[in-house]
C-alpha positions in Angstrom: 66.1 31.5 -28.2 68.0 31.3 -31.5 67.3 33.8 -34.2 65.7 31.3 -36.6 63.5 30.0 -33.9 62.6 33.6 -32.9 61.7 34.5 -36.5 59.6 31.3 -36.8 57.7 32.2 -33.7 57.2 35.8 -34.9 56.1 34.7 -38.3 53.8 31.9 -37.2 52.4 33.3 -33.9 52.7 37.1 -33.8 49.4 37.5 -35.5 47.8 35.0 -33.2 46.3 32.8 -35.9 47.8 29.5 -34.7 46.2 26.9 -32.4 46.7 29.1 -29.4 49.3 26.7 -28.1 50.8 29.3 -25.8 53.6 30.8 -27.9 56.7 28.8 -29.1 56.9 25.1 -28.3 58.3 24.6 -24.9 60.1 21.6 -23.3 56.9 21.1 -21.3 54.8 20.7 -24.4 57.4 18.4 -26.0 57.4 16.3 -22.8 53.6 16.2 -23.0 53.7 14.9 -26.5 56.0 12.1 -25.5 54.1 11.3 -22.3 51.2 9.0 -21.5 48.6 11.8 -21.5 49.1 12.8 -25.1 46.5 11.3 -27.4 47.5 8.6 -29.9 47.3 9.5 -33.6 44.5 8.1 -35.7 44.1 8.3 -39.5 41.2 10.0 -41.3 41.2 9.4 -45.1 39.7 12.2 -47.2 37.7 11.4 -50.3 40.7 12.2 -52.6 42.8 9.6 -50.7 44.9 12.1 -48.7 45.0 11.3 -45.0 44.9 13.6 -42.0 45.9 12.9 -38.4 43.1 13.1 -35.8 42.7 12.4 -32.1 39.8 11.0 -30.2 39.3 10.8 -26.4 36.6 10.9 -23.8 36.0 13.3 -20.9 34.2 11.8 -17.9 33.0 8.2 -17.3 30.2 7.9 -19.8 30.8 5.6 -22.7 28.0 7.3 -24.6 28.0 10.9 -23.5 25.3 13.4 -24.6 27.9 15.8 -25.8 30.4 15.5 -28.7 33.0 18.2 -29.5 34.8 18.7 -32.8 38.0 20.9 -32.7 39.6 22.8 -35.6 42.6 25.0 -35.0 44.3 28.0 -36.4 46.9 28.8 -39.0 50.3 27.1 -39.5 51.0 23.5 -39.0 51.4 22.7 -35.3 49.8 19.4 -34.2 47.1 19.3 -31.5 49.0 16.5 -29.9 51.0 19.1 -27.8 48.0 20.4 -25.9 45.3 17.7 -25.8 43.5 16.6 -23.7 44.6 19.3 -21.2 43.2 22.0 -23.5 39.7 21.1 -22.4 40.3 20.2 -18.8 37.9 22.9 -17.7 34.9 21.3 -19.4 32.7 19.9 -16.6 30.5 17.6 -18.7 31.1 14.1 -20.0 32.0 14.3 -23.7 33.6 12.6 -26.6 36.2 14.8 -28.2 37.4 14.7 -31.8 40.4 16.8 -32.9 41.4 17.1 -36.6 44.9 18.2 -37.7 45.0 19.9 -41.1 46.2 18.1 -44.1 50.0 17.3 -44.1 50.3 18.1 -40.4 52.0 15.2 -38.8 51.4 13.8 -35.3 54.4 15.6 -33.8 54.6 18.6 -36.1 55.6 21.8 -34.2 55.2 24.1 -37.1 58.2 26.2 -36.0 60.5 25.4 -39.0 58.1 25.5 -42.0 55.2 23.5 -43.1 56.1 22.3 -46.6 54.7 23.0 -50.0 52.1 20.2 -49.9 50.6 21.8 -46.8 50.5 25.3 -48.3 48.8 24.0 -51.5 46.0 22.5 -49.4 45.9 25.4 -46.8 42.9 27.5 -48.0 39.4 28.1 -46.7 37.5 25.9 -49.1 39.7 22.9 -48.3 39.4 23.6 -44.5 35.6 23.7 -44.6 35.3 20.7 -46.9 37.6 18.5 -44.8 36.1 19.6 -41.5 32.5 19.0 -42.7 33.2 15.5 -44.0 35.2 14.6 -40.9 32.2 15.6 -38.7 29.8 13.7 -40.8 31.9 10.5 -40.9 32.6 10.5 -37.2 29.0 11.2 -36.2 27.8 8.4 -38.5 30.2 6.0 -36.9 29.0 6.6 -33.4 27.0 3.8 -31.8 24.7 6.3 -30.2 23.0 9.6 -31.0 24.4 12.5 -29.0 22.1 15.3 -27.9 24.7 18.0 -28.4 27.2 18.5 -31.1 29.6 21.3 -30.5 32.1 22.8 -33.0 35.1 24.5 -31.4 37.1 26.9 -33.6 40.3 28.6 -32.3 41.4 31.8 -34.0 41.5 31.1 -37.8 39.6 27.9 -37.0 36.6 30.1 -35.9 36.1 30.9 -39.6 35.9 27.2 -40.5 33.7 26.2 -37.6 31.2 29.0 -38.4 31.1 28.1 -42.1 30.6 24.4 -41.4 27.9 25.1 -38.8 25.8 26.8 -41.5 25.6 23.6 -43.5 25.5 20.9 -40.8 22.1 20.7 -39.2 23.3 18.3 -36.4 25.4 21.1 -34.9 23.8 22.4 -31.7 26.4 24.8 -30.3 29.4 26.8 -31.5 32.4 27.7 -29.2 35.0 30.1 -30.5 38.2 31.5 -29.1 40.2 34.6 -30.2 37.9 35.8 -33.1 35.6 38.7 -33.8 33.6 40.5 -36.4 36.4 42.4 -38.2 38.0 41.0 -41.3 41.7 40.1 -40.8 42.6 43.2 -42.9 40.6 45.4 -40.6 42.0 43.7 -37.5 45.6 44.3 -38.7 44.8 48.0 -39.4 43.3 48.4 -35.9 46.3 46.7 -34.3 48.6 49.0 -36.2 46.7 52.0 -35.1 47.0 50.8 -31.5 50.7 50.2 -31.8 50.3 46.5 -31.1 52.1 45.7 -34.4 54.8 47.7 -36.1 54.8 46.4 -39.7 53.3 48.3 -42.6 49.9 46.7 -43.2 49.1 48.9 -46.3 52.4 48.1 -48.0 52.1 44.4 -47.3 48.6 44.0 -48.5 49.4 45.9 -51.7 52.2 43.5 -52.4 49.9 40.6 -51.8 47.3 42.0 -54.2 49.9 42.2 -56.9 50.6 38.5 -56.8 47.8 36.9 -54.8 48.3 33.2 -56.0 52.0 33.0 -55.1 53.1 30.2 -52.7 56.7 31.3 -52.9 56.4 34.9 -51.7 55.5 35.2 -48.0 54.5 37.9 -45.6 55.0 37.2 -41.9 55.2 33.5 -42.3 52.4 32.9 -44.7 52.3 32.7 -48.5 50.6 35.4 -50.4 47.9 33.0 -51.5 46.9 32.4 -47.8 46.7 36.1 -47.2 44.7 36.8 -50.3 42.2 34.1 -49.4 41.6 35.1 -45.7 42.3 38.9 -45.6 38.7 39.9 -46.2 36.7 37.0 -44.8 34.3 38.1 -42.1 33.3 35.7 -39.4 30.1 37.7 -38.7 28.7 36.9 -42.1 28.4 33.2 -41.2 27.6 33.7 -37.5 24.6 36.0 -38.2 23.1 33.3 -40.3 23.1 30.9 -37.4 20.4 30.4 -34.8 22.4 27.9 -32.6 24.0 29.3 -29.4 27.4 30.8 -29.9 30.0 31.2 -27.1 32.9 33.6 -27.9 35.9 33.9 -25.6 38.2 36.9 -26.1 41.2 38.2 -24.2 40.9 41.9 -23.2 44.6 42.4 -23.9 44.6 40.3 -27.1 47.4 41.7 -29.4 46.5 39.5 -32.3 42.8 40.1 -32.8 41.6 43.4 -31.2 39.0 43.0 -28.5 37.0 45.7 -30.4 36.5 43.2 -33.1 34.5 40.9 -30.7 32.5 43.8 -29.3 31.7 44.9 -32.8 30.4 41.5 -33.5 28.2 41.6 -30.4 26.8 44.9 -31.5 26.0 43.4 -34.9 24.0 40.7 -33.2 22.1 43.2 -31.1 21.3 45.4 -34.1 20.0 42.3 -35.9 17.8 41.4 -33.0 19.6 38.1 -32.4 20.3 36.9 -28.9 22.2 33.7 -29.5 25.7 35.1 -29.0 27.4 35.1 -25.6 30.7 37.1 -25.5 33.1 36.5 -22.6 36.0 39.0 -22.4 38.6 38.0 -19.9 40.5 40.8 -18.1 44.2 41.2 -19.0 44.1 38.1 -21.1 45.9 37.5 -24.4 44.9 35.7 -27.6 45.2 32.4 -25.8 43.0 33.6 -22.9 46.1 33.7 -20.6 46.8 36.5 -18.2 49.6 36.8 -15.7 49.0 34.0 -13.2 45.6 33.1 -14.7 44.6 30.7 -17.4 41.1 31.7 -18.5 40.7 28.9 -21.0 39.5 26.7 -18.1 36.9 29.3 -17.3 35.8 29.5 -20.9 35.2 25.7 -21.1 33.6 25.9 -17.7 31.1 28.4 -19.1 30.5 26.2 -22.1 29.8 23.3 -19.8 27.3 25.3 -17.8 25.5 26.2 -21.0 25.5 22.6 -22.3 24.1 21.1 -19.2 21.5 23.9 -18.5 17.9 22.8 -18.5 16.9 24.7 -21.6 20.1 24.7 -23.7 18.2 23.5 -26.8 16.0 26.6 -26.6 18.8 29.0 -25.7 18.6 30.9 -28.9 14.8 31.4 -28.7 14.8 32.4 -25.0 17.7 34.8 -25.4 21.3 34.6 -24.1 23.1 37.6 -22.6 25.1 39.3 -25.3 28.1 39.6 -23.0 29.2 37.9 -19.8 31.8 38.6 -17.1 34.7 40.9 -17.8 33.2 42.5 -20.9 
């Protein structure tokens, strides 16, 4: 791997805030994007006239499935094209799947060599939530049928967006999150530093960001200061604890991007609040992408989601009580 590419991977993926594509783009992913299985790009036009690329495909044989999934990914600018539809191959229910790329993320963008100034200008939490909420509303209104289950899937940074949108969208029935927890990003970095999982000086970096929080030109580990200043102290738990819909959270036990303690802390918050609508699945030896040596747990995660969706009382799951943790936790 060349030095520029290695730096790009470190900057964009070291913190595990990307889509969870499995590290740097491989020849296999490039081949997938050029092959017949890759989804074809569609255009979604935002209210201000800017367009985003999105993908739509079906799982199973039903033309009007009971389940609809909406995906939102992590940081940086890789396209979902490189992993869909295989990303959800473990889901055992018929579903219509909608996957939204961020603004200014092209169909075949890898994100390895920079994202561009237009992307960074639009890359902040308020824009993410606004775009995702409107995308969900428009696509649901366009359906020729009324699905029973509407699932938001948020991966890493995308978990923040999915949880925020779920609070304002009453049609959402389930939330599925990968690689996220109750700590703020600042606290997660501090814990990772304490554990020796990262070597850079968190305190010094965050001080520099605080001195120039609106800068798009100054960067720290691949992201502009403005991005850092907007996400450092966001807490996923603040939105999740306000929800009553079932929440499935998948976490790798060996995640070196978001510490597993963050997810367990979130489960403890739910328990202390008397809420039973969180199910935490911690996968042994797995990383931020739910991958362990010789095992891909993402299929297991979506298998669990499918079991919950097709259960006889999924609509009453929050009221009847989910386990706060599942296997491997």
